[in-house]
C-alpha positions as CSV (number, residue, x, y, z in Angstrom):
1,X,11.3,42.8,55.5
2,X,10.8,43.7,51.9
3,X,7.5,44.9,50.5
4,X,5.2,41.9,49.7
5,X,4.6,40.9,46.1
6,X,1.2,39.6,45.1
7,X,0.6,37.4,42.0
8,X,-2.5,35.6,40.8
9,X,-2.0,32.0,39.6
10,X,-2.5,31.9,35.8
11,X,-3.4,28.9,33.7
12,X,0.3,28.1,33.4
13,X,0.5,27.5,37.2
14,X,-2.6,25.3,37.4
15,X,-1.8,21.8,38.9
16,X,1.8,22.9,39.6
17,X,3.5,22.7,43.0
18,X,3.9,26.0,44.7
19,X,7.7,25.9,44.8
20,X,8.0,25.0,41.1
21,X,5.6,27.8,40.1
22,X,7.5,30.4,42.1
23,X,10.9,29.2,40.9
24,X,9.6,29.4,37.3
25,X,8.7,33.1,37.9
26,X,12.5,33.7,38.3
27,X,12.0,36.5,40.8
28,X,13.0,34.8,44.1
29,X,16.0,32.8,43.0
30,X,16.4,29.0,42.5
31,X,13.9,26.4,43.5
32,X,16.0,25.7,46.6
33,X,15.9,29.3,47.6
34,X,12.2,29.5,47.0
35,X,11.7,26.4,49.2
36,X,13.6,28.1,52.0
37,X,11.4,31.1,51.6
38,X,8.3,29.0,51.9
39,X,9.6,27.0,54.8
40,X,10.4,30.3,56.7
41,X,6.7,31.3,56.4
42,X,7.1,34.1,53.9
43,X,4.6,32.7,51.3
44,X,0.9,32.8,51.7
45,X,-1.7,31.3,49.3
46,X,-5.2,32.8,49.7
47,X,-4.2,34.3,53.0
48,X,-2.8,31.1,54.5
49,X,0.9,30.2,55.1
50,X,1.5,27.5,52.5
51,X,3.7,24.4,52.0
52,X,6.1,23.9,49.1
53,X,4.1,20.9,47.9
54,X,0.8,22.7,47.7
55,X,-0.8,22.0,44.2
56,X,-2.1,25.3,42.8
57,X,-5.4,26.2,41.2
58,X,-6.0,29.0,38.7
59,X,-7.0,32.2,40.3
60,X,-5.4,31.7,43.6
61,X,-3.6,34.6,45.1
62,X,0.0,34.2,46.2
63,X,1.6,36.7,48.6
64,X,5.4,36.6,48.9
65,X,7.2,38.7,51.5
66,X,10.9,37.8,51.3
67,X,13.1,38.5,54.3
68,X,15.9,40.6,53.0
69,X,19.1,41.1,55.0
70,X,20.0,44.7,54.5
71,X,23.8,44.7,54.7
72,X,25.1,48.0,53.5
73,X,28.6,47.1,54.7
74,X,28.5,44.2,52.2
75,X,26.7,46.0,49.4
76,X,28.5,49.3,49.1
77,X,28.0,51.8,46.3
78,X,31.1,51.8,44.1
79,X,32.1,54.3,41.4
80,X,32.2,51.7,38.5
81,X,31.9,53.2,35.0
82,X,28.8,52.0,33.1
83,X,28.3,52.1,29.4
84,X,24.8,53.6,29.5
85,X,22.8,53.3,26.2
86,X,19.6,55.0,27.5
87,X,18.1,56.2,30.8
88,X,14.9,57.9,31.8
89,X,12.9,58.2,35.0
90,X,11.8,54.6,35.2
91,X,14.5,52.4,33.5
92,X,18.1,52.2,32.4
93,X,19.6,50.3,29.5
94,X,23.3,49.5,29.5
95,X,26.0,47.6,27.6
96,X,27.4,45.2,30.2
97,X,31.1,44.4,29.7
98,X,32.4,40.9,30.0
99,X,33.8,40.2,33.4
100,X,31.2,42.3,35.3
101,X,29.2,40.2,37.7
102,X,25.5,41.3,37.8
103,X,24.6,41.0,41.5
104,X,26.4,40.5,44.8
105,X,26.5,37.0,46.4
106,X,28.4,35.3,49.2
107,X,32.1,35.8,48.7
108,X,31.5,38.4,46.0
109,X,30.1,41.6,47.5
110,X,32.1,44.1,45.5
111,X,32.7,45.1,41.9
112,X,29.2,44.1,40.6
113,X,26.6,45.9,38.5
114,X,24.5,46.4,41.6
115,X,27.4,48.2,43.4
116,X,27.7,50.4,40.3
117,X,23.9,51.1,40.3
118,X,23.9,52.0,44.0
119,X,26.5,54.6,43.3
120,X,24.8,56.0,40.2
121,X,21.4,56.3,41.9
122,X,22.7,57.3,45.3
123,X,21.4,54.1,46.9
124,X,18.7,51.6,46.1
125,X,15.2,53.0,45.4
126,X,13.0,52.6,48.4
127,X,10.6,50.1,46.8
128,X,13.2,47.8,45.3
129,X,15.2,44.9,46.8
130,X,18.6,46.4,47.9
131,X,20.3,43.2,47.0
132,X,19.1,43.2,43.4
133,X,17.6,46.6,42.7
134,X,15.7,46.6,39.5
135,X,17.2,43.4,38.1
136,X,14.6,41.8,35.9
137,X,17.1,39.7,33.9
138,X,20.8,39.0,33.9
139,X,23.7,38.1,31.8
140,X,26.5,35.6,32.8
141,X,29.7,37.2,34.1
142,X,31.6,36.6,30.9
143,X,28.8,37.5,28.5
144,X,28.7,41.1,27.3
145,X,25.8,43.1,26.0
146,X,22.6,44.9,26.5
147,X,20.6,44.8,29.7
148,X,17.6,46.7,31.0
149,X,17.2,47.6,34.6
150,X,14.1,49.0,36.3
151,X,14.3,52.0,38.6
152,X,11.0,51.5,40.5
153,X,8.8,48.6,41.5
154,X,6.0,49.3,39.0
155,X,8.5,49.2,36.1
156,X,10.1,46.0,37.5
157,X,6.8,44.3,37.7
158,X,5.8,45.2,34.2
159,X,9.1,44.3,32.6
160,X,9.0,41.0,34.6
161,X,5.5,40.3,33.1
162,X,6.8,40.9,29.6
163,X,9.7,38.6,30.1
164,X,7.4,35.9,31.6
165,X,4.9,36.3,28.7
166,X,7.8,36.1,26.2
167,X,7.0,39.6,24.8
168,X,10.6,40.7,25.1
169,X,12.7,40.0,21.9
170,X,16.3,39.3,22.5
171,X,19.1,38.9,19.9
172,X,22.6,37.6,20.5
173,X,25.7,36.9,18.4
174,X,28.2,34.2,19.0
175,X,31.3,32.5,17.5
176,X,30.9,28.7,17.7
177,X,33.2,25.8,17.0
178,X,32.6,23.9,13.7
179,X,30.7,24.7,10.6
180,X,27.0,24.7,11.1
181,X,25.2,22.7,8.4
182,X,21.8,24.4,8.5
183,X,21.7,28.1,7.7
184,X,18.9,28.6,10.2
185,X,16.9,26.5,12.6
186,X,15.2,26.2,16.0
187,X,16.7,24.4,19.0
188,X,13.8,23.2,21.1
189,X,15.1,21.1,24.0
190,X,14.3,21.2,27.7
191,X,17.1,22.4,30.1
192,X,17.6,21.3,33.7
193,X,20.4,21.0,36.3
194,X,23.2,18.7,35.2
195,X,22.9,15.7,37.5
196,X,26.7,15.1,37.6
197,X,27.8,18.8,37.8
198,X,25.3,20.8,39.9
199,X,26.7,24.1,38.9
200,X,26.1,23.3,35.2
201,X,22.9,23.0,33.2
202,X,22.2,20.4,30.5
203,X,19.6,19.3,27.9
204,X,17.6,16.7,29.8
205,X,14.2,15.0,29.9
206,X,12.1,16.7,32.6
207,X,13.9,20.0,32.3
208,X,12.1,23.3,31.7
209,X,11.1,24.1,28.1
210,X,13.7,26.1,26.3
211,X,13.6,27.4,22.7
212,X,16.3,29.1,20.7
213,X,16.1,30.2,17.0
214,X,19.3,30.8,15.1
215,X,20.7,31.9,11.8
216,X,24.2,31.7,10.3
217,X,25.8,35.0,9.5
218,X,29.2,33.7,8.3
219,X,30.9,30.3,8.2
220,X,34.3,28.8,7.7
221,X,35.7,25.3,7.9
222,X,35.9,25.2,11.7
223,X,34.0,28.2,12.9
224,X,30.6,29.8,12.5
225,X,29.4,33.3,13.3
226,X,25.8,32.9,14.3
227,X,22.9,35.1,15.4
228,X,20.7,33.7,18.2
229,X,17.1,34.5,19.2
230,X,16.2,33.0,22.6
231,X,12.5,32.6,23.0
232,X,12.9,31.6,26.7
233,X,15.3,32.6,29.3
234,X,16.8,29.6,31.0
235,X,20.1,29.6,32.8
236,X,23.0,29.2,30.3
237,X,20.4,28.5,27.6
238,X,22.4,29.6,24.6
239,X,25.6,27.9,25.8
240,X,23.8,24.7,26.6
241,X,21.8,24.5,23.4
242,X,24.8,25.2,21.2
243,X,26.8,22.6,23.0
244,X,24.0,20.0,22.6
245,X,24.0,20.8,18.9
246,X,27.7,20.0,18.7
247,X,28.8,23.6,18.3
248,X,29.9,25.0,21.7
249,X,30.7,28.7,21.9
250,X,34.3,29.5,21.4
251,X,36.1,30.3,24.6
252,X,33.4,28.7,26.9
253,X,35.4,27.1,29.6
254,X,32.4,25.4,31.2
255,X,30.6,24.0,28.2
256,X,33.3,24.0,25.5
257,X,35.2,21.0,26.7
258,X,38.8,20.4,25.6
259,X,38.3,22.8,22.7
260,X,37.9,25.7,25.0
261,X,41.3,25.1,26.6
262,X,43.0,25.2,23.2
263,X,41.2,28.4,22.0
264,X,43.3,31.5,22.1
265,X,41.4,34.1,20.0
266,X,39.3,35.2,22.9
267,X,39.7,34.7,26.7
268,X,36.0,34.3,27.5
269,X,32.9,32.9,25.8
270,X,32.4,34.6,22.5
271,X,28.8,35.6,23.3
272,X,27.2,39.0,23.1
273,X,23.7,40.2,23.8
274,X,23.3,42.5,20.8
275,X,19.7,43.8,20.9
276,X,16.7,43.9,23.2
277,X,13.2,45.0,22.2
278,X,10.3,45.5,24.6
279,X,7.3,47.7,25.3
280,X,8.2,50.7,27.4
281,X,6.3,50.3,30.7
282,X,5.5,54.1,30.9
283,X,4.8,55.1,27.3
284,X,3.4,51.9,25.9
285,X,5.7,52.3,22.8
286,X,7.7,49.4,21.4
287,X,11.4,50.3,21.9
288,X,14.6,48.6,20.8
289,X,18.2,49.1,22.0
290,X,21.4,47.7,20.5
291,X,24.8,47.3,22.3
292,X,28.0,47.6,20.3
293,X,30.3,44.6,20.2
294,X,33.3,44.8,22.5
295,X,36.8,45.0,21.1
296,X,37.7,41.4,22.1
297,X,34.8,39.9,20.2
298,X,35.4,42.1,17.2
299,X,39.1,41.0,17.2
300,X,38.1,37.3,17.6
301,X,35.7,37.6,14.7
302,X,38.3,39.3,12.5
303,X,40.8,36.5,13.3
304,X,38.4,33.9,11.8
305,X,38.5,32.9,8.2
306,X,35.0,32.7,6.6
307,X,34.1,31.5,3.1
308,X,30.4,32.2,3.6
309,X,29.6,35.7,4.8
310,X,26.0,37.1,4.8
311,X,26.7,40.2,6.8
């Protein structure tokens, strides 16, 4: 069993179902995974084993004790090189390369960021989930860029709080199809599971609130180089929002449609997490880290023809 986590229901959780609230915390997986956790008796509310349908009140105490299968034979430490930007006693900041999966899952137990962290640290810290040690956020496999990883439970909890309270500032860059008309704007559209393709997300009524600000850096006739500022952290948020706007990310095989199949300037989605800013959990100082763009994205950008360039 893992160490229990205790959270107090805030105003955001008032009148919400227990399973929805815990899924929104993004610490125990998807809503279906949270429901299985509840059904197995690992969630208590005010000291009593709860049901997924329980409607919460502000101030209630939720105790979550996830059952973790410790499978060292499936989660081996691997000597995978990491591009480390910064590291101290409580956190690590790295530039994740495209193609690196963040955490192990069924059928994919090797070659992930977690395997690399276990090697770097000589195993998972005792107070962290060995399946996802210190992972407070993630990037898609084919998205490159800056990530922050906690090295102890206290740091993980504080970083998690900052992400939930939207105190973390994130900045991405992307190459998208078409010329964006507005030089800047805000995409405010809820995102939920695509009802026809369950592994995809989509803008849909009843989805979770999702907000992305953007500004154009450079534009050509059929391509735009754009900077993105996600205010929320929904699954595939930037890719879904840009597709809904009519400007899918170049190279995005999932959301780019037929245009992705014809694209040859890059072999993955042209999306890079460029900068992250947060309050250091130990020092209280506001810190910012930037990840250099990988060669494939630089080459793709240089292959484009822009007639408007603000950079």
